[in-house]
Backbone as XML, in Angstrom:
<?xml version="1.0"?>
<chain id="A" units="angstrom">
  <residue number="1" name="MET">
    <atom name="N" x="1.557" y="-0.630" z="-0.223"/>
    <atom name="CA" x="-0.205" y="0.004" z="-0.081"/>
    <atom name="C" x="0.864" y="1.201" z="-0.024"/>
  </residue>
  <residue number="2" name="HIS">
    <atom name="N" x="0.918" y="2.541" z="-1.139"/>
    <atom name="CA" x="1.145" y="3.693" z="-0.749"/>
    <atom name="C" x="0.285" y="4.629" z="-0.488"/>
  </residue>
  <residue number="3" name="LEU">
    <atom name="N" x="0.192" y="5.967" z="0.164"/>
    <atom name="CA" x="0.134" y="6.682" z="1.088"/>
    <atom name="C" x="0.921" y="7.839" z="0.353"/>
  </residue>
  <residue number="4" name="GLN">
    <atom name="N" x="0.182" y="8.811" z="-0.398"/>
    <atom name="CA" x="0.708" y="10.158" z="-1.098"/>
    <atom name="C" x="-0.279" y="11.097" z="-0.401"/>
  </residue>
  <residue number="5" name="ILE">
    <atom name="N" x="0.477" y="12.042" z="0.377"/>
    <atom name="CA" x="-0.778" y="13.197" z="0.849"/>
    <atom name="C" x="-0.113" y="14.153" z="-0.024"/>
  </residue>
  <residue number="6" name="LYS">
    <atom name="N" x="-1.261" y="14.851" z="-0.352"/>
    <atom name="CA" x="-1.235" y="15.780" z="-1.440"/>
    <atom name="C" x="-1.321" y="17.343" z="-0.765"/>
  </residue>
  <residue number="7" name="TYR">
    <atom name="N" x="-2.371" y="17.217" z="0.228"/>
    <atom name="CA" x="-3.236" y="18.793" z="0.841"/>
    <atom name="C" x="-2.902" y="18.011" z="2.099"/>
  </residue>
  <residue number="8" name="LEU">
    <atom name="N" x="-2.883" y="19.293" z="3.035"/>
    <atom name="CA" x="-3.044" y="19.349" z="4.269"/>
    <atom name="C" x="-3.676" y="20.260" z="4.953"/>
  </residue>
  <residue number="9" name="LYS">
    <atom name="N" x="-5.186" y="20.155" z="5.539"/>
    <atom name="CA" x="-5.841" y="21.258" z="5.928"/>
    <atom name="C" x="-4.993" y="20.889" z="7.571"/>
  </residue>
  <residue number="10" name="LEU">
    <atom name="N" x="-4.781" y="22.356" z="8.230"/>
    <atom name="CA" x="-4.547" y="22.572" z="9.452"/>
    <atom name="C" x="-5.874" y="23.614" z="9.859"/>
  </residue>
  <residue number="11" name="ASN">
    <atom name="N" x="-6.622" y="23.368" z="11.192"/>
    <atom name="CA" x="-7.655" y="24.595" z="12.048"/>
    <atom name="C" x="-6.447" y="24.835" z="12.964"/>
  </residue>
  <residue number="12" name="LEU">
    <atom name="N" x="-6.067" y="26.102" z="12.969"/>
    <atom name="CA" x="-5.818" y="26.461" z="13.924"/>
    <atom name="C" x="-6.649" y="27.773" z="15.030"/>
  </residue>
  <residue number="13" name="TYR">
    <atom name="N" x="-6.257" y="27.084" z="15.582"/>
    <atom name="CA" x="-6.745" y="27.827" z="17.295"/>
    <atom name="C" x="-5.821" y="29.250" z="17.553"/>
  </residue>
  <residue number="14" name="THR">
    <atom name="N" x="-6.014" y="30.578" z="17.553"/>
    <atom name="CA" x="-5.376" y="31.309" z="18.317"/>
    <atom name="C" x="-5.781" y="32.769" z="17.720"/>
  </residue>
  <residue number="15" name="ASP">
    <atom name="N" x="-5.186" y="33.468" z="19.216"/>
    <atom name="CA" x="-6.021" y="34.499" z="19.958"/>
    <atom name="C" x="-7.433" y="34.045" z="19.690"/>
  </residue>
  <residue number="16" name="HIS">
    <atom name="N" x="-7.929" y="33.423" z="19.970"/>
    <atom name="CA" x="-9.131" y="33.360" z="20.043"/>
    <atom name="C" x="-10.685" y="33.039" z="18.662"/>
  </residue>
  <residue number="17" name="ASN">
    <atom name="N" x="-9.648" y="32.685" z="17.817"/>
    <atom name="CA" x="-9.810" y="33.199" z="15.972"/>
    <atom name="C" x="-9.300" y="30.939" z="15.899"/>
  </residue>
  <residue number="18" name="TYR">
    <atom name="N" x="-10.081" y="30.841" z="14.635"/>
    <atom name="CA" x="-10.031" y="30.197" z="14.147"/>
    <atom name="C" x="-9.366" y="30.311" z="12.497"/>
  </residue>
  <residue number="19" name="ILE">
    <atom name="N" x="-8.489" y="29.884" z="12.623"/>
    <atom name="CA" x="-7.974" y="30.187" z="11.122"/>
    <atom name="C" x="-7.754" y="28.613" z="10.367"/>
  </residue>
  <residue number="20" name="THR">
    <atom name="N" x="-7.533" y="28.687" z="9.660"/>
    <atom name="CA" x="-7.946" y="27.327" z="8.428"/>
    <atom name="C" x="-7.043" y="27.275" z="7.263"/>
  </residue>
  <residue number="21" name="MET">
    <atom name="N" x="-6.051" y="26.286" z="7.352"/>
    <atom name="CA" x="-4.994" y="26.528" z="5.800"/>
    <atom name="C" x="-5.215" y="25.510" z="5.339"/>
  </residue>
  <residue number="22" name="ILE">
    <atom name="N" x="-4.914" y="25.439" z="3.770"/>
    <atom name="CA" x="-4.015" y="24.526" z="3.354"/>
    <atom name="C" x="-3.618" y="24.489" z="2.532"/>
  </residue>
  <residue number="23" name="VAL">
    <atom name="N" x="-2.518" y="23.232" z="3.155"/>
    <atom name="CA" x="-0.921" y="23.376" z="2.978"/>
    <atom name="C" x="-1.109" y="22.257" z="2.014"/>
  </residue>
  <residue number="24" name="ASP">
    <atom name="N" x="-0.678" y="22.782" z="0.038"/>
    <atom name="CA" x="0.248" y="22.604" z="-0.435"/>
    <atom name="C" x="1.194" y="21.553" z="-0.582"/>
  </residue>
  <residue number="25" name="LEU">
    <atom name="N" x="1.166" y="19.977" z="-0.138"/>
    <atom name="CA" x="2.452" y="19.456" z="-0.158"/>
    <atom name="C" x="3.071" y="18.949" z="-1.460"/>
  </residue>
  <residue number="26" name="ARG">
    <atom name="N" x="2.272" y="18.771" z="-2.829"/>
    <atom name="CA" x="2.688" y="17.930" z="-3.570"/>
    <atom name="C" x="4.036" y="19.067" z="-4.916"/>
  </residue>
  <residue number="27" name="SER">
    <atom name="N" x="4.969" y="19.606" z="-4.165"/>
    <atom name="CA" x="6.103" y="19.860" z="-4.659"/>
    <atom name="C" x="6.627" y="21.670" z="-3.646"/>
  </residue>
  <residue number="28" name="ASP">
    <atom name="N" x="7.521" y="21.625" z="-4.020"/>
    <atom name="CA" x="8.186" y="23.060" z="-3.818"/>
    <atom name="C" x="8.045" y="24.709" z="-4.728"/>
  </residue>
  <residue number="29" name="THR">
    <atom name="N" x="7.964" y="24.165" z="-5.868"/>
    <atom name="CA" x="7.418" y="24.404" z="-7.110"/>
    <atom name="C" x="6.233" y="25.515" z="-7.131"/>
  </residue>
  <residue number="30" name="VAL">
    <atom name="N" x="5.197" y="24.722" z="-6.276"/>
    <atom name="CA" x="4.371" y="25.028" z="-6.412"/>
    <atom name="C" x="3.758" y="26.101" z="-5.191"/>
  </residue>
  <residue number="31" name="THR">
    <atom name="N" x="4.705" y="26.351" z="-4.551"/>
    <atom name="CA" x="5.160" y="27.261" z="-3.188"/>
    <atom name="C" x="5.083" y="28.864" z="-2.807"/>
  </residue>
  <residue number="32" name="LYS">
    <atom name="N" x="4.318" y="30.011" z="-3.442"/>
    <atom name="CA" x="5.060" y="31.178" z="-3.394"/>
    <atom name="C" x="4.680" y="31.338" z="-2.152"/>
  </residue>
  <residue number="33" name="PRO">
    <atom name="N" x="5.849" y="32.270" z="-1.745"/>
    <atom name="CA" x="6.803" y="32.715" z="-0.935"/>
    <atom name="C" x="5.517" y="34.145" z="-0.123"/>
  </residue>
  <residue number="34" name="THR">
    <atom name="N" x="5.321" y="34.401" z="1.127"/>
    <atom name="CA" x="4.846" y="35.357" z="1.354"/>
    <atom name="C" x="5.554" y="36.884" z="0.755"/>
  </residue>
  <residue number="35" name="PRO">
    <atom name="N" x="5.208" y="37.908" z="1.241"/>
    <atom name="CA" x="5.715" y="39.476" z="1.472"/>
    <atom name="C" x="7.150" y="38.856" z="2.683"/>
  </residue>
  <residue number="36" name="THR">
    <atom name="N" x="6.628" y="38.473" z="3.827"/>
    <atom name="CA" x="7.803" y="38.327" z="5.018"/>
    <atom name="C" x="8.229" y="36.836" z="4.375"/>
  </residue>
  <residue number="37" name="MET">
    <atom name="N" x="8.284" y="36.223" z="4.089"/>
    <atom name="CA" x="9.075" y="35.090" z="3.239"/>
    <atom name="C" x="10.273" y="35.908" z="2.206"/>
  </residue>
  <residue number="38" name="LEU">
    <atom name="N" x="9.538" y="36.277" z="1.460"/>
    <atom name="CA" x="10.274" y="37.519" z="0.656"/>
    <atom name="C" x="11.180" y="38.083" z="1.455"/>
  </residue>
  <residue number="39" name="GLU">
    <atom name="N" x="10.362" y="39.094" z="2.438"/>
    <atom name="CA" x="12.084" y="39.803" z="3.263"/>
    <atom name="C" x="12.707" y="39.434" z="3.766"/>
  </residue>
  <residue number="40" name="ALA">
    <atom name="N" x="12.220" y="38.445" z="4.284"/>
    <atom name="CA" x="13.433" y="37.460" z="4.964"/>
    <atom name="C" x="14.470" y="36.889" z="3.998"/>
  </residue>
  <residue number="41" name="MET">
    <atom name="N" x="13.992" y="36.726" z="2.785"/>
    <atom name="CA" x="15.692" y="35.933" z="1.813"/>
    <atom name="C" x="15.827" y="37.113" z="1.765"/>
  </residue>
  <residue number="42" name="MET">
    <atom name="N" x="15.367" y="38.323" z="1.291"/>
    <atom name="CA" x="15.974" y="39.421" z="0.625"/>
    <atom name="C" x="17.249" y="39.978" z="1.645"/>
  </residue>
  <residue number="43" name="SER">
    <atom name="N" x="16.565" y="39.874" z="3.025"/>
    <atom name="CA" x="17.896" y="40.319" z="4.335"/>
    <atom name="C" x="18.629" y="39.890" z="5.037"/>
  </residue>
  <residue number="44" name="ALA">
    <atom name="N" x="18.150" y="38.452" z="4.241"/>
    <atom name="CA" x="18.963" y="37.137" z="4.900"/>
    <atom name="C" x="20.688" y="36.755" z="4.061"/>
  </residue>
  <residue number="45" name="LYS">
    <atom name="N" x="21.448" y="36.884" z="5.427"/>
    <atom name="CA" x="22.940" y="37.211" z="5.598"/>
    <atom name="C" x="23.138" y="35.477" z="4.932"/>
  </residue>
  <residue number="46" name="VAL">
    <atom name="N" x="24.436" y="35.946" z="4.105"/>
    <atom name="CA" x="24.426" y="34.566" z="3.153"/>
    <atom name="C" x="25.595" y="34.941" z="3.198"/>
  </residue>
  <residue number="47" name="GLY">
    <atom name="N" x="26.300" y="33.357" z="3.204"/>
    <atom name="CA" x="27.748" y="33.358" z="2.820"/>
    <atom name="C" x="27.727" y="31.282" z="2.645"/>
  </residue>
  <residue number="48" name="ASP">
    <atom name="N" x="29.407" y="31.246" z="2.332"/>
    <atom name="CA" x="29.719" y="29.882" z="1.485"/>
    <atom name="C" x="30.012" y="29.280" z="2.865"/>
  </residue>
  <residue number="49" name="ASP">
    <atom name="N" x="29.077" y="27.828" z="3.096"/>
    <atom name="CA" x="29.764" y="27.331" z="4.287"/>
    <atom name="C" x="30.790" y="26.205" z="4.368"/>
  </residue>
  <residue number="50" name="VAL">
    <atom name="N" x="30.951" y="25.942" z="2.678"/>
    <atom name="CA" x="32.180" y="24.968" z="2.621"/>
    <atom name="C" x="33.389" y="25.472" z="3.208"/>
  </residue>
  <residue number="51" name="PHE">
    <atom name="N" x="33.407" y="27.470" z="3.037"/>
    <atom name="CA" x="34.574" y="27.429" z="3.600"/>
    <atom name="C" x="34.262" y="28.526" z="4.780"/>
  </residue>
  <residue number="52" name="GLY">
    <atom name="N" x="33.554" y="27.914" z="5.194"/>
    <atom name="CA" x="32.745" y="28.611" z="6.857"/>
    <atom name="C" x="32.631" y="30.601" z="6.962"/>
  </residue>
  <residue number="53" name="GLU">
    <atom name="N" x="31.961" y="30.700" z="5.764"/>
    <atom name="CA" x="31.383" y="31.838" z="5.554"/>
    <atom name="C" x="30.097" y="32.247" z="6.180"/>
  </residue>
  <residue number="54" name="ASP">
    <atom name="N" x="29.295" y="31.293" z="5.913"/>
    <atom name="CA" x="28.007" y="31.040" z="6.072"/>
    <atom name="C" x="27.425" y="31.605" z="8.052"/>
  </residue>
  <residue number="55" name="GLU">
    <atom name="N" x="27.034" y="32.503" z="8.014"/>
    <atom name="CA" x="26.860" y="33.085" z="9.985"/>
    <atom name="C" x="25.547" y="32.678" z="10.632"/>
  </residue>
  <residue number="56" name="THR">
    <atom name="N" x="24.769" y="31.767" z="9.682"/>
    <atom name="CA" x="23.594" y="30.670" z="10.101"/>
    <atom name="C" x="24.237" y="29.747" z="10.498"/>
  </residue>
  <residue number="57" name="ILE">
    <atom name="N" x="24.692" y="28.557" z="9.848"/>
    <atom name="CA" x="25.264" y="27.816" z="9.715"/>
    <atom name="C" x="26.224" y="27.616" z="11.154"/>
  </residue>
  <residue number="58" name="ASN">
    <atom name="N" x="27.471" y="28.524" z="10.815"/>
    <atom name="CA" x="28.418" y="28.475" z="11.627"/>
    <atom name="C" x="27.713" y="28.613" z="13.336"/>
  </residue>
  <residue number="59" name="THR">
    <atom name="N" x="26.438" y="29.540" z="13.564"/>
    <atom name="CA" x="25.931" y="29.307" z="14.461"/>
    <atom name="C" x="25.404" y="28.044" z="15.189"/>
  </residue>
  <residue number="60" name="ILE">
    <atom name="N" x="24.800" y="27.450" z="14.193"/>
    <atom name="CA" x="23.715" y="26.554" z="14.495"/>
    <atom name="C" x="24.747" y="25.564" z="14.746"/>
  </residue>
  <residue number="61" name="LYS">
    <atom name="N" x="26.152" y="25.302" z="14.475"/>
    <atom name="CA" x="27.451" y="24.272" z="14.002"/>
    <atom name="C" x="27.353" y="24.660" z="15.682"/>
  </residue>
  <residue number="62" name="VAL">
    <atom name="N" x="27.447" y="25.782" z="16.187"/>
    <atom name="CA" x="28.841" y="25.728" z="18.090"/>
    <atom name="C" x="27.308" y="25.593" z="18.657"/>
  </residue>
  <residue number="63" name="LEU">
    <atom name="N" x="26.078" y="25.428" z="18.413"/>
    <atom name="CA" x="24.943" y="26.108" z="19.168"/>
    <atom name="C" x="24.640" y="23.913" z="19.340"/>
  </residue>
  <residue number="64" name="ALA">
    <atom name="N" x="25.389" y="23.363" z="17.759"/>
    <atom name="CA" x="25.140" y="21.975" z="18.753"/>
    <atom name="C" x="26.211" y="21.536" z="19.498"/>
  </residue>
  <residue number="65" name="VAL">
    <atom name="N" x="27.707" y="21.438" z="19.726"/>
    <atom name="CA" x="28.794" y="21.554" z="20.045"/>
    <atom name="C" x="27.770" y="21.745" z="21.843"/>
  </residue>
  <residue number="66" name="ILE">
    <atom name="N" x="27.834" y="23.147" z="21.323"/>
    <atom name="CA" x="27.335" y="23.449" z="23.158"/>
    <atom name="C" x="26.186" y="22.435" z="23.793"/>
  </residue>
  <residue number="67" name="GLY">
    <atom name="N" x="24.959" y="22.245" z="23.068"/>
    <atom name="CA" x="23.864" y="21.818" z="23.419"/>
    <atom name="C" x="24.303" y="20.268" z="23.324"/>
  </residue>
  <residue number="68" name="GLY">
    <atom name="N" x="25.273" y="19.470" z="22.876"/>
    <atom name="CA" x="25.685" y="18.087" z="22.453"/>
    <atom name="C" x="25.212" y="16.949" z="21.585"/>
  </residue>
  <residue number="69" name="PHE">
    <atom name="N" x="24.526" y="18.401" z="20.965"/>
    <atom name="CA" x="23.354" y="17.683" z="19.318"/>
    <atom name="C" x="24.388" y="17.219" z="17.993"/>
  </residue>
  <residue number="70" name="ILE">
    <atom name="N" x="26.074" y="17.124" z="18.666"/>
    <atom name="CA" x="26.544" y="16.881" z="17.198"/>
    <atom name="C" x="25.899" y="15.571" z="16.396"/>
  </residue>
  <residue number="71" name="ALA">
    <atom name="N" x="25.940" y="14.863" z="16.501"/>
    <atom name="CA" x="25.377" y="13.695" z="15.819"/>
    <atom name="C" x="24.233" y="13.815" z="15.056"/>
  </residue>
  <residue number="72" name="GLY">
    <atom name="N" x="23.047" y="15.320" z="15.581"/>
    <atom name="CA" x="21.660" y="15.281" z="14.743"/>
    <atom name="C" x="21.999" y="16.326" z="13.765"/>
  </residue>
  <residue number="73" name="MET">
    <atom name="N" x="23.566" y="16.890" z="13.604"/>
    <atom name="CA" x="23.426" y="17.622" z="12.280"/>
    <atom name="C" x="24.234" y="16.986" z="11.191"/>
  </residue>
  <residue number="74" name="SER">
    <atom name="N" x="23.248" y="17.210" z="9.950"/>
    <atom name="CA" x="22.972" y="16.128" z="8.541"/>
    <atom name="C" x="24.101" y="16.213" z="8.200"/>
  </residue>
  <residue number="75" name="GLN">
    <atom name="N" x="25.286" y="17.335" z="7.783"/>
    <atom name="CA" x="26.445" y="16.393" z="7.760"/>
    <atom name="C" x="27.603" y="15.907" z="8.608"/>
  </residue>
  <residue number="76" name="GLY">
    <atom name="N" x="27.340" y="16.131" z="10.609"/>
    <atom name="CA" x="27.886" y="15.841" z="11.364"/>
    <atom name="C" x="29.083" y="17.094" z="11.465"/>
  </residue>
  <residue number="77" name="ILE">
    <atom name="N" x="29.685" y="16.814" z="12.478"/>
    <atom name="CA" x="31.372" y="17.565" z="13.073"/>
    <atom name="C" x="31.529" y="16.460" z="14.045"/>
  </residue>
  <residue number="78" name="LYS">
    <atom name="N" x="32.844" y="16.586" z="13.415"/>
    <atom name="CA" x="33.846" y="15.440" z="13.992"/>
    <atom name="C" x="33.991" y="16.513" z="15.765"/>
  </residue>
  <residue number="79" name="ASN">
    <atom name="N" x="34.400" y="16.946" z="15.473"/>
    <atom name="CA" x="34.522" y="17.738" z="16.746"/>
    <atom name="C" x="34.860" y="18.980" z="16.175"/>
  </residue>
  <residue number="80" name="ALA">
    <atom name="N" x="34.764" y="20.234" z="17.668"/>
    <atom name="CA" x="34.127" y="21.586" z="17.935"/>
    <atom name="C" x="35.612" y="22.308" z="16.941"/>
  </residue>
  <residue number="81" name="ARG">
    <atom name="N" x="36.866" y="21.491" z="16.995"/>
    <atom name="CA" x="37.612" y="22.361" z="16.059"/>
    <atom name="C" x="37.265" y="22.101" z="14.429"/>
  </residue>
  <residue number="82" name="THR">
    <atom name="N" x="36.347" y="21.797" z="14.343"/>
    <atom name="CA" x="36.360" y="22.030" z="12.507"/>
    <atom name="C" x="35.286" y="23.460" z="12.268"/>
  </residue>
  <residue number="83" name="ILE">
    <atom name="N" x="35.028" y="23.880" z="13.770"/>
    <atom name="CA" x="34.312" y="24.939" z="13.314"/>
    <atom name="C" x="34.805" y="25.910" z="13.850"/>
  </residue>
  <residue number="84" name="LYS">
    <atom name="N" x="34.213" y="27.369" z="12.298"/>
    <atom name="CA" x="35.398" y="28.101" z="12.135"/>
    <atom name="C" x="34.618" y="29.238" z="12.673"/>
  </residue>
  <residue number="85" name="VAL">
    <atom name="N" x="35.000" y="30.226" z="13.695"/>
    <atom name="CA" x="34.178" y="30.853" z="14.543"/>
    <atom name="C" x="35.140" y="32.630" z="14.601"/>
  </residue>
</chain>
């Protein structure tokens, strides 16, 4: 049996209001970012993570080492000395 979910309906209750959202899970190519998402993308600090220039990735790696979650990193960190701070 193969189950494929194409749409997800979320009923959220916030601030005494119900919000219903339909999430299209078919593909990331049908997703259109909101103005807030676009602003976040345009203002994001970027860099090459291979050369240790991505500030966000560097912060996540440091927090993973501090919190003991090294094994949870997708590419893994062999030890704290591999992090360029």
